[in-house]
N, C-alpha and C positions, 0 to 999 in steps of 0.2 A: 860041785863045780860051778863057778860063775864065768860064764863063756860071753858075758855081754861086752867085758873090755876086748875081747877077741875080734867080735863082729863089727864093733866100732872101729878098731883099727883096721880091718880087712875093707869097710866100705871106704873109708878115708884113702886108703892106698888106690882102691879102685875109680874113687871119684878124682883122684888126684891125677892118676894116670889118664883118664880120660879128657882131663881139662886141656889138653894140649891139641883137640880136634878144634877145628873152626868151626862156628855155628852163626846161623843167621840170627840177627836181632828177634826177639818176642816171635818165634818162630814155633808152634804147635808140633810141628815133625820133630824140631831138633828138643822139644821139650819132652815129648813121648820117649825118645831115646835116653835124654839125661835120667828120667823117672825110672825107666826100666833098669838101668845099670846102678844106680845109687839108692835109689828109695823104694822100689818094689818090696825088697826084702823085710821091709819094716812095715810098710804101709798098705802091702797088698799088691797084687796084680791087675785091679780093676778099680783102680782111684775114680774113675768116672761113675761107678754106680754105688761104690762103698765109701763110705766117712771113717773107715779103719784109722785110729790114731789122729782123729782129727784132721784128716788130709784136705776137706772143705774148707779149712781155713786159708787155704794158699791159692784160692780159685782168683785169677786176677789179681792176686796181691802178693807182689813179689817181696814186699816191705815184710809181711808177714810170715815168710819163709826165712828172710834175710834175719829177722828178729828172732826165730827159734833157733837158727844156727849160734848166732851170737850169744844166745843165754844157755848153750848146749842144753835145750830141751830135749829129754830123751836120748842124750848123747849125739845131738846132731852136729855138736861142734865140730866134730870130726869131718865134717863135710864143706869146713870153711875153704880149704885149699881147692877144692873143685868148684865151688859157687861162691866166689869171692863177692863182699858186697859191692852192689851197683853193677855187677858184670850182667853180660847178656846171658849167660846161663841161668841165672835167676829168672829173666824176663820170659826165655822159652819155657821153662819149669811151670811158671805162673799161667802162661798163655794156653798151656797143653792142659793144664788142670781146669780152666776157667772157659775153653772154647771147644767145641765138638761138632761135626768131626773134624779131623785136620786137614780134609781136603773132601770134594765133592766130585763124583763122576756122573755125566747125565746121559751117556750112551749114546746112541743113533738117533738124529732127528733130520726131519726132512727141511732142506733149506727154506730159510721164510718162515717155518711154522714155531710156534713156542710149546716148550716141555711144560711138563707138571713141574710145580714149585718144589724145591728140596729145602731141608731146614738146618741152620745152624743155631746151636743154643749158645747163649752167653751167659755165665753164670757168675754171681757175685760170691765174696766171701762170706764165710758165717760169722767173722769175727767181727765184733760190734765196731762201727765207725769205719769200715772198710767198702762202703758202697761204692759203686762204679759212676764216675761223674764225667761231663764231657765226652760220652760217647758219639762217635763220627762213624758211618758206615760208607763204603765207596766200592765200586766193581770195576773190572777192565774187562775188554775182548766183548764176545758176544754174548755176555751175562749181564742181568741186571737184576737189580733188588725187586721182589714182586709184593712185598707184603712183610707180616710179621708183627710182634708185640713190641721191639725195642724201641725206646724212644731216646732221650741223651742221658737217662740216669738209669740205674738197675739199684734197687735197695738191698741193703745187706741180707745176704741168705735167700735172695730170690735169683728167678731166671728170667730171661727174655730169649724171642727167637727172631732171627732175619729169614726170610724166603728169599730163595734165590732161582731164577727162571732161565733157561737157555734157548735163545733162539739164532742157530746159524746161519752166517751170512753167506758163507760159501762151503764148497764141499771139501772133505777133508778133515783131520784132526783140528782142533778149535781149542785154544786155552786163554785162561784170564785167572784173575785172582779177586778174592773177596778181602778186603781191606778194613781191618776195625781198629779204631784208637780211641784212647780214652786216657785220662789224668794219671793212670796207673802203668802205663806203657813207656818202653825207652823209645820203640819206634812202633809204628802201625803192626799189628798182628795179621799177617798175611796167610790166608787159606787157599790152596790151591783149587782151582776149577778147570774140569776138562769135559769135552765132549766131542762127538764126531758129526759134521754136517752131511747129509744124503742127499744127492740130486733127485729133485721131486719129478715124479714121472706120474702126474695126477693132474685131471682137470681142476680148475677153480673159476667158480662162477661169480661174475658180477655184475650184479643187475642195478641200473639206474633208470630213473629215480626210485627211491625206495617208498616213496608217496607221489600221488596223482591228483590234485585238483581240477578237474575239469568245468569248462564254462557252464553259467547258469542256461538251462534248455528247458524248454517247453515240454509238459508231460506230452509224449507220443512223438517228439520230434527226436532228432539223432545229432548230437554236437561233432565239431571236430574231432580227430581221431589222432592224439598224439602220440608219439613213440615211446616206449619202454625200450631200453638197450640191454640184451644179454651178452655179456662179453666174455671171454675165457681167458684168462690171465693164467692159467696153468701150462703144462707141457703135454698134455695129451687130451685127446678130443672130449670135447663136452657134448654129452648126447642128452637131449630133450625128450624125456618120456611122456610128458604130458602137461598141456596148457589149459588152463581153466578159469572158471570165475566162479567166487562165491555166491554173488547176486546176479544170475543172468536175467533177472527180470528188468533190471536197472541199466545192465553194462553189456556192453556186446565187444568182441573182439572181431575189429572193422578190417584187419589185414596185417601186414608186415611180412618179413621175412623169414621169420623163426616158424617151424613145424615141427608138430608132434611126429616123434620118430626120427628127426633130423638131427644133425650135429653141428658143432660150431669148434672150427680148426684152433689150434693154440694162438693166441695174438688176434683173432679174429671176433667178430659180433655179427649179432642179427639182430630184428626189431619185432615188437609185438605193437600193434595199434588198437588202442582201446578207446572207444566211444562211449559216451554217456546217454542213454536213450530211456528217460524215467517212464516207468510203466505208470497206468492210469491209478489215480488214488491222490492221497493228500500233496501239497506241494509242500516243499522244503529240503530239509537235508537227506541225502540218501548216501549210502555208503556200502562198500564192496571189497573185495580183496582178488587181485591177479594172483595166481598161484602158478610157479613154473617149476614141475619136478626134473630132476636131472640128477647124473651120476657123480657129482662132486660132493663135497662137503657141505652141510647147511643144507640139503635139498628137505623140501622145497623152498624155493625162494618165494617171496612174497611182497607184492606191492600195494599198498594200501590206497585205495580209491574213495573218492568224494565226490559229490556233484550237489547242485542245489536244483530242485525242479521247481518250475515256474509254471502258472495255470498254462494249460493247452490252448495252442492255437485253435481256434474253432470257427468254422464258418456259420453263418446266420442266413437262412432261407427266406424271401418274402416274394410272394406270389400274387399276382393279379387277384383281386378278391371273387370277383363275379363276371361271367358273361351272359351276357342275355341276346338271344336269336330272334326274338319276335315271332311272327307267324310263318311258318312254312309248311306247304302242303306235304301231305303222308306221303313217305315214300320218295320224297324230293330232298335232294341236299341243299342245305342254304352255303352263302358266301361264308367263307371261313374267317372267324375271328381271333384274334392273336391274344394270349395270355402271356405276361413276363414275368420270368423268373430271375431274381437280383440275390448277388449273395453279398451281402453288407458285413460280414465277418473278416476275419484276418487269415483265414484258411482256405484252401479249396473245397468247394463244394461239390461232393461227387453224387452223380446221380446214379441210382439203383434202377427203378422203374419209373415209366412215364405212362399212364392210362387212364381211361374215363370208365367209370363204375356204370354206365347206363348204354344200353346198346342203341338209344337214341341219339348218341354223340360218339364222335371217333376224331382221333387224332390224325391231322391231314399234312402235316410238316412242322416246319419251324428249326430254330438252330439247335435246341436242347436235344440231346441223344443219351439213352439208357447207356450206362457205363461210361458217360462222359463227366466232364467236370467244368465247372465254372470258378474263374481265378477271384481271389478278394476284388471286390468294386466293380465285377463285371456282372453281365446278365446275358440272357439267351430268350427264345420265344419259343412257344407252344401255340401251332395252329390248330385249331378245334371246327369243326363243321356239325350242323344239326341235321339229322335226317331222322325226323319222327316217324315212329314205328304205328302210332296210331293219333287220332284226331284228340284235341284238348290239351290241357297243361301237360307238359314233359319237364323232368328234371333230373340232374345227376350232379356228380363231381369228377373234376380233373384232379386225380392225386398222383402227388410225385414223392415217391421216397428217395430218401437221401442220409447223408451222414450228419445232418445237423440239428440239433434241437432233439425234438421228439421223434425225428426219424421221416416225418412226412409234411407236407404242406398240401393244401385244398383249395380248389376254386369250385365255386357254385354255378352249376350251368342252367339255364332255364329257357324254354321256347314254348310255342304253341303249334300241335300239330293242327293240320285244316284239313278237314274230311274232302274226299274227291267228289265235289256235289258241282251240278251246271249252275252257272250263273249267267244272267240275262243283260244284254247291252243293246238299246235301240236308239239308232241316229238316222235322222233326227227324232226327236220326240213330238215334233209337230210338223204337219204338213199345210203348207199355204195354198190357195189358189184364187185367181181372179178369172172368171169363164163366162163368155155370153150365154143367156138364159137359154136353155133346150139344148145346147151342143155339149158334147163331152169334152172335158179336157185331156191335154196329153197325160201320162200316167206319171205320177210323181213316186219317187222311191223311196224307204225307209228301210235300212240294214238291220236286220236283227242277227247280233252276234253271240255266240257263247264264249263267254270269257272265263268259264269255270273248267273243272277237271273232268266232268264227266258229262254225257251226252245230253243235250237238251231237247226234252220232248214237249211239242207242241200239240196241246189237245185241243184248242178250240179258236178259230179266230171269227171274231163277232163285230160287226159295226152297230153301235147304238147312238142314241141321243135324238136331238128334235128333227133334224133334216137327215137321218140316218139313210132314207131311201135315195138322196140324192149322191151318195158315194158308194163306190162298189170296187171289190178288189180285181184287179185287171189278171186275166189268165196267164198273162206272162210272168206273174210272181213266182217264185222258187219256195217260198215258205208256205207250207200246206197243213190244215189240221190233220191230225195223227202222222204228220212226220216228224223227224227231229234234227237237230244239229248238232254235228261233233264237237267236242271240245276244241276251242280255237278257230272253229270256222263259223259261217253266217249264211243268212239266206236274205234274199229282198222279197220285201211287200210292195207292190205297185199298186197304188190305187187312183181311179178316174173319178172327177167330180162333175156332176151333170146338174147344174143349178136348174129349180123349176121357178124361181121367182127372183126379182132383182133383190139385191141387200145381201146382208149378212147371214151367211149359212153356216151350220157347226154340226158337228158329230164327233164321235170318239171310235178308235179301232180298238176293242179289247184282245189282247193276245192271252190265251190260256196256257200254262207249262208248267214244267215240275222243279222249275228254281222257286226259289223264295220270293216272297212278296209278289205271288201270283195274284190276278192277272197285272200284266203290263198293258199300259195304255199309249196311244198315240193320238195327239189332238188333231181334230182335222177342221181346218178352217178355209171357210170360201166364201168368195163374194161373186154373187149373180149381177151381171151388167147387162145393159141393154144393147152396148155395142162392145166389139171386142177389145181386152185390155192385156198388158203384158203383166206377166209375174215371175219373180225370181225364187229359184230354191236350190239349197246345197245339198249334197249327197250324205254330208256329215256336218253336224254341229261342233264337234270337238275333233281334234288331232293329237294324239300322245306319241311321244317318242321314247323308246327305251333309254336306260342310262346310258349316257356316251362319255367316252374317255376325254378329260379334258384338252380342247383343242384339236380333235379329231371330228369328221364330217359324217353324219349320219347316212344312210340311204334314204332315197326319195320317197315322200309318202304323197299322195294326190288327192284332191276333193274334187268333185264335178260341179259346177253351176250351171242349171237349166232355166230356160224360159218355159214354166208351166202354163204360161197364158195362152192368149189366142191372138195377140198382137206383138209387133215389134218391140224387143226389150233394148233398151240402151244404156250401158254403163256410164256413170258419171266420175267415178272415183274408188280407188282401192287404197286403203291405208294400213298398215301394219304397227300397232301402237303396243305399250306395254313396257316394264322395266329391263326386259331382256330381249327387245324387238330386235336387237343386232344379231342374236344367236340364232335367227331364223332366217333363211333365205328363201326368197319365191321366185317361182319360175311357173312355165306353162304357158296354155295360150291364152289364157284369160288376161286383157289389158284393160286399162283405164279407159277405152274408147271402144271397147268391143260391143257388137251388136248381135242380138240372136234372135233369128227368127222362132215363131212359135214351135215349141217341142225340140229347140235345137240344144245345144250346150259348148261349153268350153271347160278346161280344166285349170287348176291350181296346184302346182308341185312345189313341195318344201323339203328343205334339208335342215338339220340342226347340227349347229357347232357351239357347244356350249363354251362360254367365255369365262364361267366360274364354276366352282363345285357347288352341288346342292340343286333345289328345285328352281326351273327356269320358267317363263311363260310370256305369252304376247296374246294379242287379238286382231284378227283380221277383219274389216268392216268393208262390206261392198255397198256402194250406194248405186242408185239406177232410177229409173222413171217405172219402175214396177209398182204396181197396185199396192202390192201388200209389203212396202217398206224396204228397210235397208236389209241385207243379209250378214249374220254374224259367225266366224269361225273362230273357236277357242284352240291355242297352240299351247302345248307343254312338254316338258322335257325334264332330264335330272344331269347334271354334270357330274361325273366321275373322276377320283385322282388318277393321276397317270401312273399304273404301276412300275416301280423302279429296281432294279438288280443293285446288290452289291457283292463284291468281291474280298473275299478274305483268303490269304495264304499262308498255310500252317506244316513247318515252321517258317519263319521270316528269312531264315539263313541257313545255307548247309557248309561245311567244312570237310573239304575230302582230304586233307592232310597230304602226305607225299603219295605221288602214283609215277609209276614209270613212263618216261617219255615214249608217246606211241601205242600205249596200252590203255584201253577202255577201263574205267573203275567200274566197280559193283553199283549198280543203281541205287540211288537213295530218293526216297518218296517225299514229296509236297502235294498237300491236300489243298486243292480249289473249291472253294464252298460258296454258293448263292445264298449270301445272308439277307438279300432284301424281299421284295414283294413281287417282283416281276421276272420274266423269263430272262435269264442272261444269254445274250447272242454274242458267241466267241467270233471275233474276226481272225485271230492268230495267237498261237502260242510257240513262242522262240526262245533259243537261249544263246549267249554271247560265244564269240569264238573260244575253242578248248573246252566247251560243254554241250551235252547235247540233251534232248529232252523228247521222250514219247508220251501218250496220254491216252486216256479212255473216255473223254470228255463229250465227245461228239460235236455237233454244230451249235448245241446250247445246252445250258442247266437250268433246271426248272427252280423256281423259289424253294429254296429250303433243301435242296439238293446238294450234292457235292460229287468230285471226280478226283481221280489220282494222277499225278504228273510223274514220271520216273525220269531222275536225272543222272546223268553220268560225267566223268571228267575223263577227257582225253588230252594230257598235255601235249604240244607240240615241240616244246624246247623246255630246257632247263629253267628253274626259276618259279617265283610266286605267280600265281594266275587269278585275277578277280574277275569275277562277271556277274551275271544275272540271267534268271528266268523270267520272261516278260508274258503277259496277259492281256492281250488288246481285246477289248469289250464294248458293250454299250453300256457298261456302268461308270457312274461318276468316278473320276481319277483315273481312268483309262490311261495308258498301259500301267497294270499293278505289276510289281516285281518282288521277286525275293533273292537277296543276295546271295553270290556262289564264290568259293574261293578253294583254291588248292596250290600244290607245289608240283612242279614237275622235275624230276630225278633223272640222272642217266641211268641207275640201276637200283630200283627200289624192290626190297625183299615185300612178299605178299603175306599178309597172316591171313589164315581161314580157320574156320571152325571145324573140326574133325569129330562126328559126320558133320556135313554141312549143317547150319540152323539159322533160321531166323525167328524162331519163337520158342519160348520156355514156359511150360505151364507147371505151376506148384500144386495144382488142385486146392482141396480145403485144408484150411488151417484155422486153428480156434485163436478167435481173438484172446490175447492175454496167454495163449499157450505156449506149448514148444515149438521152436521154428521149424519148418518144414525147409529140408536141406535138397538141392541139386547141384550138379556141376557140369561145366563144358570144359573141351579140350580144346586150346588154342596151339595152333602149329605155324611156325615161320617156313614157308614154302621157297624161301629165297628169291634171288640171290644175296647171301651176304648176311650178317646179323642184322637184327632189329631190336631198337630201344623201345619199351613200352612207356609211353609218355604219359597216359593216363587211362585208369579204369575205372569207369563211372556209372552210377545209376541216375537217370534223370526221368522226369515224367510226372503226371499227376500224384501218384502214390508211391514215390520214389522212396520214402522213409520207411516203407513196408518190406523194401528188400535191400539186404545188405549183404557184406561179404564175410564168408565163413573163414576160421583159422585154418583149416584144411587145405585151402588153396596156395598153390606155389607160384602162379602169376603175380608180379607186384610192381606197383609203379616205379620206374627209374630203374628196373632191371633189363638186363639184355639177354635176348634169346637168339641162341646160334642158329644157323642155317639147318633145318632138319630137327630142331629140338621143338619140344611141346611143353607147356605148363598147363596147369588147371586152375579155372575160375570157380571156387566154390561160394556158391550164393545160398540164402537162406530167405525165406519168407516168413514174417511174422505180422501179420494184418493189423493195423490199428482200428480198424472198424469192419462191421461185418459187410457182405456184399462183395461184388467184383473188385479188384485190385489190380492195378496194371501201373506199367514203367517200361524204361526202355534202359538196356545194356548198351552202353558205348564204350568202344576202345578206340584211343588216338595214340599213334604211333609213330616213329620215323619213317615206317615204309607204309605199304598200302594197308590201310585198317581192313579189318573184316566187317560184314554187314554187323547193322545193329540187329540187336536181339530184343523182341518184345516179350518182355516177363508180363504173365498173368498169374492170378490166384485168385481162391475166393475166401472172404473171411468169414468164419463159423462161429456162432455166439455160443457154441455149446460149452457148458460148465464143465471144469475137469479140476481135480484135484492135483496138488502139489506141496511138496516139503521141502521147506529151508532149514538148514543146521548151521548155528552159529555157536562158537567157532567150529571150523570144519575138522580141527585136530586141537588134542589138547597134550601139555607136556608137564611133568611132575618133576622137579629139582628138588631132593630131599638131602639134608645134613646126615652126616654117619650118626649123629647122637638122639637125632629127632625121633621122640617116641610116639607121636601121632603124625598122620600125612592130612593137611588140610584138603577137603573134597574141592572139586570144580564143577562148574554148571555149564550143561549143553542146552541151547534155548532151541525147542522145536515150535517151527512157525508154519502155519497152514497158509501157503502165499499162493494158492490156487484161486480158482473161482468157483469151486464147489468144496461140500464137506469132506475134509480128510479123515480116513479111517485108519487108525492105528492099530497094526493086529497084534505086535509083539516088541518087546523091549530087552536085549540080552547082551552080555558080555562075551564076544565072539573069541577072545583069547586074551591071555594076561590074568595077573592076579589083581583084578580090578572089579569092583563091586559098584552095584545100582540100588541107591535107597530106594525103600518101597514106599508104595502110598501109605497113609498121606504124608510122611515125611518128603517123600519125593514131590516136587510140584506137580509132575504130571500122574494123571489116575493110573490105577492098574490096567493095564492092557487086557482086552482091547477097549478103545476109547475113541471118540470123535472130537475133531477140531473145527470150528467153524473158519469159513474164509477169516483170513485176517488174525484168528485167535492163536496164542502161544502158550506154551508150558515150559517149566524148567527140569530138567533130566540131571540129577546129581551124581556126581563120577567119584569115587574113591579109589586107593590104593592101599594095599593092607600087607605088602610084602617088607619084611624086616631085614632081606640079605642086601648086602651092597651090591653095586652093579647096575647095568641098564636091562630094561624089559620093556618089551613092545606088546602092544593088545590094540583090541578093536571093540568098539559097542556098534551094534547094529539094529536099524529100526524096520521092521516090516510094515508097509502101509499100501494102500491102493495108488500111491502118486507113481507107484513104479513096478516093475516085474521084479527087480533086483532090489534087495534091501538098501537102505541109506547107510553109511557108514561114516564113524569118526575114528580116525586113526590116534592111539594114544602112544607116548612115548615118556619112560619113567627112569630116573636115575637115581641111586642112592648113593652118597659118597663112601669111600673106603675110610677106615678108622685111622689116624694119624699113629704113626709107630711111637712107643714110649721114647720121653726125652731122655738123654744118657748126661749126668753129670759129676764132676769130680768135686771131691772135698778132702781136706786133710791139711796136715802138716804135723809133725811131732815125733816120735820114735818110731821104732819099725820092728815087726815080727811076724812069721808066718805059723811058727809054733809057739805053743804054750811053754813056758819056763825056758829054762838054760839048760840044754843037754846035747850031748854030742849025736843025739838023733834029730836034731834040728836041721832039715835039709836046707835051709836058708844058709847056715855056716857053711855047710860044704861046696855050694854054689858060688858064695861069695869068695872063698877060699880059691877056688879053680879059677873063676874070672879074674881075680887080681893076679893070681899067678901068670894067666896068659897075657894080661895086660903087659906086665912087667917085664915078662919074656920078649914081647914084641918090641918094647920102649928101649930094651938093651940092644937088639939086634940092629933097632934103627938107628942107634947112637954109635 
């Protein structure tokens, strides 16, 4: 029995009945309904995955369906009534067969976040010539096209995709459409889109900028510290778990308001200040990363850091080459000589030690000080004295160690030690007489002086010569054979002349002694006269004055003039001549008209007032009627420069900030130094109104010494106060002043260190090694809140001390009354030896005392390990067969050999390439300072989804292993595309029989629809 006509009749009846329902044009949803009711019995229930009876020919091709109906292909002519030519039902059916799915539901998504993309497949007819042209795609609502393969055409028998993503703009149900139009549509095909926006209750980190180029900075110096802003644009607190740097050798966290373990409220932000401090090494580009780990998506956030290292500012030391002290007695000290140390470089010259390497020389003063510094273009002095330990040539070196050049400068020191021996001086060296024959003369005196440093022993006194018998030593003499003369003392030899005949008579007095050039002789010259004659003699032939300060007058020295003859002696003139005659002033009882009886005497008294620096001399000539002619006295002395003090006040200005009216501030110090060569006599030390000063200086300050002024501020009224501390002295330029300033306020909160502190010692820290950390607590003791205007480090080695990231005190921040904050400091010495600076706080209230920061740079070598990058990320497509490995570079960044003990994967399905394929040798191995090797990391997981892992490196750079975090993601496979094809006859069962279930389904459906229509009519 042929049931086909019956099927066709039932289909036609069903389609005709359904034709009365309204439908939207080109609606896949309506097209699905049309297909289910009129076509599924012939073409199957899955037209999108099965091309049964050529249903794929109708994809996006209503003309193909229309043609099949018109030609009654497979009995489809019966559908004409339900699917009129050019009607919307044909367009809906073509849209359903060619576009899948009919709608997209995206579920719930956080407001502002974007979902994963979903796919709509657009398929063209299998019918030749029925390609899709002029394809246009549009979306509405919170939905947007996010990719896909569709262009403006889809070739016959092919498909393309449109990807759609959902980004809810508000909470609640959200809807929109995907509109597809092409040359074969009546109106655009509309696919419904839906989703739900959820209120976001999570933090969102916004870190700006993402890259930071810091100013060019000299090696060892520290740049300005710009801020990185960390904002929270989410709706929950943003917690900061870690703030770190990938390159701690060249970059430092210099402050800011962000803190590890702290949080940022929604809508708020904090800052991290980063500075560039290039470590020793080559000049040029340096780079690193600031990493901020938090509890929001995308953690950790990173900021790329870069800077250019320029040559380090360096001091250049120049020291006086040599000091020569001449001859100095053994055990005695010479006059100090001065060596000058100059800094001709462009950085502070820091002095470590100052010493002489020989015990014959000693440092006696000067302005250079161990631990001090010399500014660029500045200089200081070192005073050295010579105190020989033995006789003969002595030598040594003045050695100054510092941070310039090879670390030391030296000056050669030389002098001669003079043994402690006696030295004889006789004055005068000749005695002259004029005496009547047969009568003894008055004694004439010769002084025997010991100008040496040991006792002068007189072994013999002997008179010899042609008329030796006419001269004899008077018993009143104090010099005697077998006696001695102490160092610096003298004795007198008195000689009497008794001529035996008229005329010239001569002999010599020989003095035997233990000094050099023994014996020493005194010439004895006499004239025997028939009648008595006058004769003149002087108690000394020379008069020498010690060195005398220019313009000052010496003590008086005297010489005796005697009449050693037997007749009256009359003076006729006294003349003082020579280039420096004006430097010597004559006094005494001798005048140009003096007369002396036989044996009588008078005195010449002289003082010395040098008119110029250096040797000065003159000659006194005494003319008389003496038979032995004129008497001559030689005068000599030395003019010395006037010692001059000089004043230096450091610092030259003090700022006290705000201070409560009537309340005395904490004392701040000013150093008063005498940098001159003479004693500094202090007349007064005073301060202007509002300021007070005390000191430990005494009445004077020795050359090269210093003392301390303690200055306080006690404002009497509100407002700014300016003043000075003044030092009046005997130094040129007196009075000398340091400027003072402060502001009086009605109620000024006071800051204090808890516990009280004026010094903070960091101990030893390796040069180039990890910084040593210390902290101080700052408390606001009230009344009222206080604003921290500035927190800074100043002084000779300020660059070696910097602020750590863990501190909570920050410039421009406010501290409530009773509140505290922490100043975190780190010490990283730029050179070996003592390092120092000063921590200063300026605030709107009373500032706390300055804190002296000290530390010692140790040049001990230490290993360090640097890993680049600090984290790895694998993002793998679903169909990727192989995963490209990634590389981690190990760098020995310390100053000692780095020992790498082990390399391992601590977690995850990750692999390490083995040596020699791996760039690093098999562990254990060593890396020299600056040396690198490459570690190859792979991932061998084929499963879709995310995986986290860790690579660990054990080394002697730290007790804990260095770690590289790894994140890996393999995308999930796309679901198979579903397409529809067909147009033509319909049948679910083979053949035509009453067993065909399609027949009964069609009959029931048709009957139901017809019944509904009759009831409705």
